[in-house]
C-alpha positions as CSV (number, residue, x, y, z in Angstrom):
1,M,4.4,-38.4,26.7
2,I,6.7,-38.9,30.3
3,N,2.7,-38.5,32.2
4,E,1.6,-41.5,29.7
5,A,4.8,-43.9,30.1
6,L,5.0,-43.3,33.9
7,D,0.7,-44.4,33.9
8,T,1.7,-47.2,31.0
9,Y,5.1,-48.6,32.5
10,F,5.1,-47.0,36.7
11,P,2.1,-46.9,38.1
12,K,3.2,-46.6,42.2
13,L,4.7,-44.2,40.8
14,A,1.9,-42.4,39.0
15,K,-0.1,-42.8,41.9
16,M,1.5,-40.2,43.9
17,P,0.4,-36.6,42.1
18,E,3.4,-35.2,43.5
19,L,5.7,-37.5,42.7
20,K,4.3,-38.2,39.7
21,A,4.2,-33.5,38.3
22,D,7.9,-34.1,40.3
23,L,9.3,-36.8,37.9
24,I,7.9,-35.0,34.8
25,A,8.8,-31.4,35.4
26,I,12.7,-33.1,35.6
27,S,12.7,-35.7,33.5
28,S,13.3,-36.4,29.2
29,I,12.6,-39.1,26.9
30,H,15.5,-40.3,25.3
31,K,15.8,-43.6,22.4
32,F,19.0,-45.2,22.2
33,E,19.8,-47.7,19.7
34,A,20.4,-51.5,20.2
35,G,24.2,-51.6,21.3
36,T,24.2,-48.4,23.0
37,V,26.7,-48.3,26.2
38,I,23.9,-46.3,28.7
39,L,26.7,-47.1,31.5
40,K,30.0,-47.7,31.4
41,Q,31.9,-49.7,34.1
42,G,34.0,-47.8,36.3
43,A,32.4,-44.7,35.2
44,Y,30.2,-42.4,38.0
45,V,26.7,-42.1,37.8
46,K,24.9,-39.1,35.9
47,V,21.1,-40.4,35.6
48,I,18.9,-43.4,36.7
49,P,16.9,-44.4,33.8
50,L,13.3,-45.8,33.9
51,L,12.9,-47.8,31.0
52,I,9.6,-48.0,29.1
53,S,10.3,-50.0,26.0
54,G,12.9,-52.3,25.1
55,L,15.8,-53.9,26.6
56,A,18.9,-53.6,28.3
57,K,21.7,-56.2,29.7
58,V,23.5,-55.6,33.0
59,F,26.8,-56.8,32.4
60,K,30.3,-57.3,35.2
61,E,33.6,-56.6,33.4
62,D,36.8,-59.3,34.2
63,S,39.3,-56.6,33.4
64,L,42.5,-59.2,34.3
65,H,41.0,-61.9,31.7
66,G,39.1,-59.3,29.9
67,N,35.6,-61.3,30.0
68,E,32.4,-60.0,30.8
69,V,29.4,-62.2,32.5
70,L,25.5,-61.3,32.6
71,L,23.9,-60.0,35.9
72,Y,20.5,-59.1,34.6
73,Y,18.0,-57.8,32.4
74,I,16.1,-54.2,32.5
75,K,12.8,-54.8,31.0
76,P,10.2,-52.3,30.8
77,G,8.6,-50.7,34.2
78,E,12.1,-51.5,35.3
79,S,15.3,-49.4,36.7
80,C,18.9,-50.5,37.1
81,I,19.2,-51.4,40.9
82,M,23.3,-51.0,40.4
83,S,22.7,-47.1,39.4
84,V,20.7,-46.5,41.9
85,S,23.3,-48.4,44.4
86,T,25.8,-46.2,43.1
87,L,25.2,-43.1,43.3
88,V,23.7,-43.3,46.6
89,R,27.1,-43.7,47.6
90,N,28.9,-41.4,45.3
91,E,30.5,-44.7,44.0
92,A,32.2,-45.5,40.3
93,S,30.1,-48.2,38.8
94,K,31.1,-51.8,39.4
95,V,28.7,-52.6,36.0
96,K,28.2,-52.1,32.9
97,A,25.1,-51.6,31.2
98,I,23.7,-51.9,27.4
99,I,20.6,-51.4,25.5
100,E,19.4,-55.2,23.8
101,E,16.8,-54.0,22.5
102,D,16.2,-50.4,20.3
103,A,15.1,-48.5,23.8
104,E,13.5,-45.7,24.8
105,I,13.7,-44.7,28.5
106,V,13.0,-41.9,31.2
107,V,16.1,-40.2,32.2
108,I,16.3,-38.9,35.3
109,P,19.0,-36.5,36.5
110,A,21.4,-37.9,39.1
111,D,21.0,-34.7,41.7
112,K,17.4,-34.9,41.0
113,A,16.9,-38.6,41.1
114,I,18.5,-38.0,44.9
115,A,16.7,-35.0,45.9
116,I,13.2,-37.3,45.2
117,A,14.7,-40.2,47.0
118,K,15.0,-37.8,49.9
119,K,11.8,-36.6,49.5
120,Y,9.6,-39.6,49.0
121,P,9.0,-42.6,50.3
122,K,6.6,-43.8,47.6
123,W,10.1,-43.6,44.9
124,N,12.5,-45.2,47.7
125,E,9.4,-48.2,47.9
126,F,9.6,-48.5,44.3
127,I,13.7,-48.9,44.7
128,Y,13.5,-51.7,47.3
129,D,10.9,-53.8,45.5
130,L,13.5,-53.3,42.3
131,F,15.8,-54.4,44.2
132,N,14.2,-57.9,45.6
133,L,13.3,-58.9,42.4
134,K,17.1,-58.3,40.5
135,F,18.8,-59.6,44.0
136,E,16.5,-62.8,43.1
137,E,17.8,-62.6,39.1
138,L,21.4,-62.8,40.9
139,L,20.8,-65.1,42.9
140,N,20.0,-66.7,40.8
141,V,23.1,-66.2,38.1
142,V,25.1,-67.0,41.0
143,E,23.8,-70.9,41.3
144,I,24.3,-71.7,38.0
145,L,27.9,-70.1,38.1
146,T,28.7,-72.3,41.1
147,F,26.8,-74.8,40.9
148,S,26.4,-75.6,36.9
149,N,28.3,-77.6,34.3
150,K,28.8,-75.3,31.3
151,D,25.7,-76.9,29.7
152,T,23.4,-76.7,32.4
153,R,24.0,-72.5,32.5
154,L,23.9,-72.5,28.7
155,L,20.2,-73.7,29.0
156,E,19.5,-71.9,31.3
157,Y,20.3,-68.5,30.2
158,L,18.8,-69.8,26.6
159,K,15.5,-70.0,28.2
160,K,15.7,-66.7,30.7
161,E,16.4,-65.6,27.2
162,A,13.3,-66.6,25.1
163,K,10.8,-66.1,28.4
164,V,12.3,-62.0,28.0
165,K,11.8,-61.8,24.3
166,G,8.8,-63.4,24.4
167,S,9.3,-66.0,21.7
168,S,11.0,-69.7,21.2
169,K,13.2,-68.2,18.8
170,L,15.9,-65.9,19.3
171,K,18.0,-64.2,16.7
172,T,21.2,-63.8,17.9
173,T,24.7,-65.5,17.1
174,H,27.4,-68.2,18.6
175,Q,29.6,-65.1,19.4
176,K,26.9,-63.4,21.1
177,I,26.5,-65.7,23.7
178,A,29.8,-66.7,24.7
179,Y,30.2,-62.7,25.0
180,D,27.3,-62.9,27.3
181,L,28.1,-65.9,29.2
182,G,32.1,-64.8,29.6
183,S,33.1,-67.8,27.0
184,S,34.4,-68.1,23.8
185,R,32.7,-69.0,20.3
186,E,34.0,-72.4,20.3
187,V,33.1,-74.0,23.5
188,I,29.6,-72.1,23.0
189,S,29.1,-73.5,19.5
190,R,30.0,-77.4,20.6
191,L,27.3,-76.8,23.7
192,L,25.0,-75.7,21.2
193,K,25.3,-78.7,19.5
194,K,25.6,-81.4,22.3
195,L,21.9,-79.4,23.3
196,E,20.7,-80.0,19.8
197,N,21.5,-83.4,19.9
198,E,20.3,-84.0,23.2
199,G,17.0,-82.6,21.4
200,L,16.4,-79.8,23.8
201,I,17.2,-77.0,20.8
202,Q,17.0,-76.5,17.4
203,L,19.6,-75.4,15.4
204,H,19.0,-72.8,12.5
205,Q,20.7,-70.4,10.7
206,G,21.0,-67.7,12.4
207,I,18.0,-68.8,14.8
208,I,18.3,-70.8,18.2
209,E,15.0,-72.7,19.1
210,V,14.6,-73.5,22.9
211,I,12.1,-76.3,22.7
212,D,10.6,-76.1,26.3
213,I,11.2,-72.7,27.5
């Protein structure tokens, strides 16, 4: 099972027989239900995840005000760069990761992941490429938070959700969006109505349809 998962979702890692064999030997596959917290902010990293199905989200918590801000998604074929970075520095995690859609994950124990990184340059190349990808997402988040007004930020969030989930119709709630954006349900509801009046989205019962992804 791990063999097929690596071949399908992590071909760069699977192309090197020795690395692939070591990953198979030290890894296991686990299933997680939506809503499961797989990494708590302030905790030490115990495993490195390689996502093979489903979707996860990574948040930054503001302990002072109790808000959270969505930083990036982890999609099939990806890992959590913050987990890797925190593990290398042996620090407590500065982010929280939650399963958004039921997921299957190839789980690598933290100590084994460090050994893999020391032994195989190809693993570090994979992580470096992932860092570049997620860094662009983080820059986009910073740009939206810093320079965009709230309705623009909300629309960009909805478009990104639609692209990641492969559907213009998002099954979600105003409260969940508020949670992702570190806002309140009342503010989100008002902004959603504004976007609908502008013809950018359509609101249905439990569904938000993005008109132009």
